C-alpha positions in Angstrom: 169.3 -168.1 128.7 167.3 -168.6 125.6 164.9 -166.2 124.1 164.7 -162.4 123.6 164.8 -160.4 126.8 162.3 -157.6 126.2 161.4 -156.4 129.7 162.8 -152.9 130.5 163.1 -150.9 133.7 159.6 -149.5 133.8 157.9 -152.7 132.8 159.8 -154.5 135.6 159.0 -151.8 138.1 155.3 -151.9 137.2 155.3 -155.6 138.3 156.3 -154.5 141.8 154.1 -151.5 142.0 151.1 -153.5 140.7 151.7 -156.2 143.2 152.1 -153.8 146.1 149.6 -151.0 145.5 145.9 -151.4 146.0 144.7 -154.6 147.6 146.8 -154.3 150.8 146.0 -150.6 151.5 142.3 -151.1 150.7 142.1 -154.1 152.9 144.0 -153.2 156.0 144.0 -149.4 156.3 141.2 -149.2 158.7 142.7 -151.9 161.0 146.1 -150.1 160.9 144.5 -146.7 161.7 142.9 -148.3 164.8 146.3 -149.2 166.0 148.5 -146.2 164.9 145.8 -143.5 165.0 146.4 -140.4 163.1 150.1 -141.3 162.8 149.3 -144.3 160.5 151.3 -142.7 157.7 154.4 -143.0 160.0 153.7 -146.7 160.2 153.6 -146.9 156.4 157.0 -145.1 156.3 158.5 -147.5 158.9 157.3 -150.6 157.0 158.5 -149.1 153.8 162.0 -148.6 155.1 162.2 -152.2 156.2 161.0 -153.3 152.7 163.6 -151.0 151.2 166.4 -152.6 153.2 165.3 -156.0 151.9 165.2 -154.8 148.3 169.0 -154.5 148.5 169.3 -158.2 149.4 166.8 -159.2 146.7 168.6 -157.1 144.1 172.0 -158.6 144.7 170.6 -162.1 144.8 168.4 -161.6 141.8 171.3 -160.4 139.7 173.5 -163.3 140.7 170.8 -166.0 140.6 168.2 -164.9 138.0 165.4 -167.4 138.1 161.6 -167.6 137.9 161.8 -169.1 141.4 162.8 -165.8 143.1 163.1 -166.3 146.9 162.7 -170.0 146.4 165.9 -170.1 144.5 167.7 -167.7 146.9 166.9 -169.9 149.9 167.9 -173.0 148.2 171.3 -171.6 147.0 172.2 -170.4 150.5 170.7 -173.0 152.8 171.0 -176.0 150.5 168.6 -179.0 150.1 167.2 -179.8 153.5 164.2 -179.7 155.8 164.9 -176.0 156.6 164.7 -174.8 153.1 161.8 -177.1 152.3 159.8 -175.9 155.3 160.5 -172.2 154.4 159.4 -172.7 150.8 156.2 -174.3 152.1 155.8 -171.2 154.3 156.2 -169.0 151.3 153.2 -170.8 149.7 151.2 -170.5 152.9 152.0 -166.7 152.8 150.3 -166.6 149.4 147.2 -168.3 151.0 147.0 -165.7 153.8 147.5 -162.8 151.4 144.8 -164.1 149.1 142.4 -164.5 152.0 143.1 -160.9 153.0 142.4 -159.6 149.5 139.2 -161.6 149.2 138.0 -160.3 152.6 138.8 -156.7 151.4 136.9 -157.3 148.2 133.9 -158.5 150.1 133.7 -155.5 152.4 133.8 -153.0 149.6 131.3 -155.1 147.6 128.8 -155.1 150.5 128.7 -151.2 150.4 126.8 -151.5 147.1 124.0 -153.5 148.9 121.1 -151.8 150.8 122.0 -150.7 154.3 121.4 -153.4 156.9 122.0 -156.3 154.5 122.8 -159.7 156.2 126.4 -160.2 157.2 126.4 -163.5 155.3 126.9 -161.5 152.1 130.5 -160.7 153.1 131.4 -164.4 153.2 129.5 -164.9 149.9 131.4 -162.2 148.0 134.7 -163.4 149.4 134.0 -167.0 148.3 132.6 -166.0 145.0 135.6 -163.8 143.9 138.0 -166.7 144.7 135.9 -169.2 142.8 135.7 -166.8 139.9 139.5 -166.4 139.5 140.0 -170.1 140.2 137.9 -170.7 137.1 139.8 -168.0 135.1 143.1 -169.6 136.0 141.8 -173.1 135.3 140.6 -172.1 131.8 143.7 -170.0 131.0 144.5 -166.5 132.1 146.1 -165.0 129.0 143.4 -162.4 128.5 143.4 -161.5 132.2 147.2 -161.3 132.2 147.2 -158.9 129.3 144.7 -156.7 131.1 146.7 -156.6 134.3 148.8 -153.6 133.3 145.6 -151.7 132.4 144.0 -152.5 135.7 147.2 -151.5 137.6 147.3 -148.2 135.7 143.7 -147.4 136.6 144.0 -148.2 140.3 147.3 -146.3 140.8 145.8 -143.3 138.9 142.6 -143.3 141.0 144.7 -143.5 144.2 146.9 -140.6 143.2 144.0 -138.4 142.2 142.2 -139.3 145.5 145.3 -138.4 147.5 145.9 -135.2 145.6 142.2 -134.1 146.0 142.0 -135.3 149.6 145.1 -133.4 150.7 143.6 -130.2 149.5 140.6 -130.6 151.8 142.6 -131.7 154.9 141.4 -130.7 158.4 144.8 -129.8 160.0 143.6 -130.7 163.5 143.2 -134.3 162.4 147.0 -134.5 161.9 148.0 -133.0 165.2 151.1 -134.7 166.6 149.6 -134.2 170.1 147.0 -136.9 169.1 149.6 -139.5 168.2 149.3 -142.8 170.1 152.1 -144.4 172.2 155.3 -144.9 170.2 155.0 -148.7 170.2 151.7 -148.4 168.4 153.5 -147.0 165.4 155.6 -150.1 165.2 152.6 -152.4 165.9 150.7 -150.7 163.0 153.8 -151.0 160.8 153.8 -154.7 161.4 150.2 -154.9 160.1 150.8 -152.7 157.0 154.0 -154.4 156.1 151.9 -156.8 154.1 151.1 -153.9 151.7 154.8 -154.0 150.6 155.0 -157.7 150.0 154.9 -157.7 146.2 158.3 -156.2 145.4 159.9 -159.6 145.5 157.9 -160.6 142.4 160.2 -158.5 140.3 163.0 -161.0 140.9 160.7 -163.8 139.5 160.9 -161.9 136.1 164.7 -161.6 136.1 165.2 -164.1 133.3 163.2 -161.8 131.0 164.9 -158.5 131.8 167.3 -156.8 129.5 170.5 -155.2 131.1 169.7 -157.3 134.2 172.6 -155.9 136.4 171.2 -152.3 136.1 167.5 -152.8 135.6 166.7 -155.3 138.4 168.1 -153.2 141.3 166.7 -150.0 139.8 163.3 -151.6 139.3 163.2 -152.9 142.9 164.2 -149.6 144.5 162.0 -147.5 142.2 158.9 -149.6 142.9 159.3 -149.5 146.7 160.0 -145.7 146.8 157.0 -145.0 144.5 154.8 -147.1 146.7 156.0 -145.5 149.9 155.1 -142.1 148.4 151.6 -143.3 147.3 150.8 -144.9 150.7 151.9 -141.9 152.7 149.9 -139.5 150.4 146.8 -141.7 150.6 147.2 -142.0 154.4 147.4 -138.2 154.8 144.3 -137.8 152.6 142.3 -140.3 154.7 143.5 -139.0 158.1 143.0 -135.4 157.1 139.4 -136.0 156.1 138.1 -138.4 158.7 138.5 -138.5 162.5 139.8 -141.7 164.1 136.3 -142.6 165.4 134.9 -142.1 161.9 137.6 -144.4 160.5 136.9 -147.0 163.1 133.2 -146.9 162.2 134.1 -147.4 158.5 137.3 -149.4 159.0 136.3 -152.1 156.4 136.0 -149.5 153.7 137.9 -146.5 155.1 139.3 -145.2 151.8 135.9 -144.9 150.3 134.5 -143.3 153.4 137.3 -140.7 153.3 136.4 -139.7 149.7 132.9 -138.7 150.8 133.6 -135.4 152.6 135.1 -133.8 149.5 133.7 -135.9 146.6 130.3 -136.9 148.0 128.5 -140.1 147.3 130.0 -140.3 143.8 133.5 -140.2 145.3 132.6 -143.0 147.7 131.4 -145.2 144.8 134.4 -144.4 142.7 136.9 -145.4 145.4 134.8 -148.5 146.2 134.9 -149.5 142.6 138.7 -148.9 142.5 138.9 -151.2 145.6 137.1 -153.9 143.7 139.4 -153.6 140.7 142.5 -153.5 143.0 141.6 -156.5 145.1 140.4 -158.4 142.0 143.7 -157.9 140.1 145.7 -158.8 143.2 143.7 -162.0 143.7 144.2 -162.9 140.0 148.0 -162.3 140.1 148.5 -163.9 143.5 146.4 -166.9 142.8 148.2 -167.5 139.6 151.5 -166.9 141.3 150.7 -169.0 144.4 149.6 -172.0 142.3 152.7 -171.7 140.2 154.9 -171.5 143.3 153.3 -174.7 144.6 153.8 -176.3 141.2 157.4 -175.2 141.1 158.0 -176.6 144.6 156.4 -179.9 143.6 158.6 -180.2 140.5 161.6 -179.6 142.7 160.6 -182.2 145.2 159.0 -180.3 148.0 155.3 -180.9 147.8 153.3 -184.1 147.3 152.8 -185.1 143.7 149.1 -184.2 143.8 150.4 -180.7 143.1 152.1 -181.9 139.9 149.2 -183.7 138.3 147.7 -181.6 135.5 144.0 -181.2 135.1 143.0 -181.1 131.5 146.6 -180.1 130.7 145.8 -176.6 131.7 146.1 -176.3 135.5 147.1 -178.2 138.6 145.3 -179.6 141.6 147.6 -177.2 143.5 145.3 -174.4 142.2 142.2 -176.0 143.7 144.0 -176.8 147.0 145.3 -173.2 147.3 141.8 -171.8 146.5 140.1 -174.1 149.1 142.5 -173.0 151.8 142.0 -169.3 150.9 138.2 -169.7 151.1 138.5 -171.3 154.6 140.8 -168.5 155.9 138.6 -165.8 154.4 135.4 -167.1 156.0 136.7 -168.2 159.4 139.5 -165.7 160.3 139.3 -162.0 161.2 140.8 -159.4 158.9 143.4 -158.3 161.5 144.4 -161.9 162.2 144.9 -162.7 158.5 147.0 -159.6 158.1 149.2 -160.6 161.0 149.6 -164.1 159.7 150.5 -162.9 156.2 153.0 -160.2 157.4 154.7 -162.7 159.8 155.0 -165.3 157.1 156.6 -162.8 154.8 159.0 -161.5 157.4 160.2 -165.0 158.1 160.9 -165.5 154.4 162.8 -162.2 154.4 164.9 -163.3 157.4 165.6 -166.6 155.6 166.7 -164.8 152.4 169.0 -162.6 154.4 170.5 -165.5 156.3 171.0 -167.3 153.1 172.6 -164.2 151.6 175.1 -163.9 154.4 176.4 -167.3 153.3 176.8 -166.2 149.7 178.4 -162.7 150.1 181.5 -163.8 148.2 179.3 -164.7 145.2 177.0 -161.7 145.2 179.5 -159.0 146.2 176.9 -157.4 148.6 178.0 -155.2 151.6 177.7 -157.3 154.7 176.6 -154.3 156.8 173.5 -153.8 154.7 172.6 -157.4 154.7 173.0 -157.5 158.5 170.9 -154.4 158.8 168.2 -156.0 156.7 168.3 -159.2 158.7 168.2 -157.5 162.1 165.5 -155.1 161.2 163.3 -157.9 159.9 163.9 -159.9 163.0 163.1 -157.0 165.3 160.0 -156.2 163.2 158.9 -159.9 163.5 159.4 -159.7 167.3 157.3 -156.6 167.5 154.5 -158.3 165.6 154.6 -161.4 167.7 154.6 -159.3 170.9 151.6 -157.3 169.7 149.7 -160.5 168.9 150.7 -162.0 172.3 149.1 -159.0 174.0 146.0 -158.9 171.7 145.2 -162.4 170.5 147.1 -165.4 171.8 144.8 -167.6 169.7 146.1 -166.0 166.5 149.7 -166.2 167.7 149.1 -169.9 168.4 147.7 -170.3 164.9 150.9 -168.8 163.5 153.1 -171.2 165.5 150.9 -174.1 164.4 151.2 -173.0 160.8 155.0 -172.8 160.9 155.2 -176.2 162.8 152.9 -177.8 160.1 155.1 -176.5 157.3 158.3 -178.0 158.7 156.6 -181.2 159.9 155.0 -181.8 156.5 158.4 -181.3 154.9 160.1 -183.7 157.3 157.4 -186.4 156.9 157.4 -186.1 153.1 161.1 -186.3 152.8 161.4 -189.2 155.2 158.8 -191.4 153.4 159.4 -190.3 149.8 163.1 -190.1 149.7 162.7 -187.2 147.3 165.2 -184.3 147.2 165.2 -180.8 145.6 166.7 -180.9 142.2 169.6 -178.7 141.5 168.9 -175.9 139.1 171.4 -174.9 136.5 172.2 -171.5 135.1 
């Protein structure tokens, strides 16, 4: 591979931490707390352990098949060129869309807290749409400056969350954490299914594999390190929130729960600081994910999996895929509920993890991975997906139907496109 490989362990780990921390926990904490109650931190641990199992598979595959394509490449290597791999890669792109809609929705809820009390609900939709349009323009023009500032923004949001957690834990009301107040055990798993989305970013580390030095050591270490650090951060933040707010208080402020939790020990200033941190976090996640999502769609188009409209460059700087992605995000953010978007995003990610593990089982001789760990990762992801589907079946059959429709459309689109275009995925070398 040509070029100087300058990315070390901590730089690689920061990609995963930056992608995971912030937007997810700011957007879905209140919803998760409604489900898991004062044991929401247990849900974060459960989801983190599932993510940790999947890091093993990603680490082994990433070392063996270093590529900017990440999971796209893993699925192709194990499942080959066909409708199955094509449909799954389309689903990966759709997962970006749902994740972006969730972040935009989270941004809007925190932005509304800066408006006078009783402001019209229409402002939430306005802010969600505006932030997507803003970063669409940034990506269209060229995001070099924003890209350079990403590490700075990540450092700020992680620092604020750690300070918030440390200060909040000092002011905990022990009764709020009483085990006797825990909900039914199944709710811990239902909540974990929702918060699983907050761990989705670790896979992005594998997309940078081609730029890493000492790949065989640094890629696995960066993956494990990032997930473990994020579990610690999420559990600490959860304890701080639960320790300072009762469940009814969290439910009343579920759209901006973290900011509300800062108020008892930091006052109005603390509320505003956390709200600003949320705006930074969701903004940086939107920027990174929109850029990544558009690039994934472009990569798939080049390899023969999306219509050529995604390949046509606009002013030689961007692709129409960027605008299609942004348009779908705006529709989801304005017409779907936060919990529903979280479920769709988590379910899409879990299906990709299942596919990567199935693919890995076919490549064990090449990766040298331990089959028992890959099976554990596969089965835990399948069980987790089943739990999420069961929860939605009990709560919202409409949203479950939308998930099924989305998956069907991904595979139908792939089948139709291949049938009438005759195009196939190009084999990658190296």
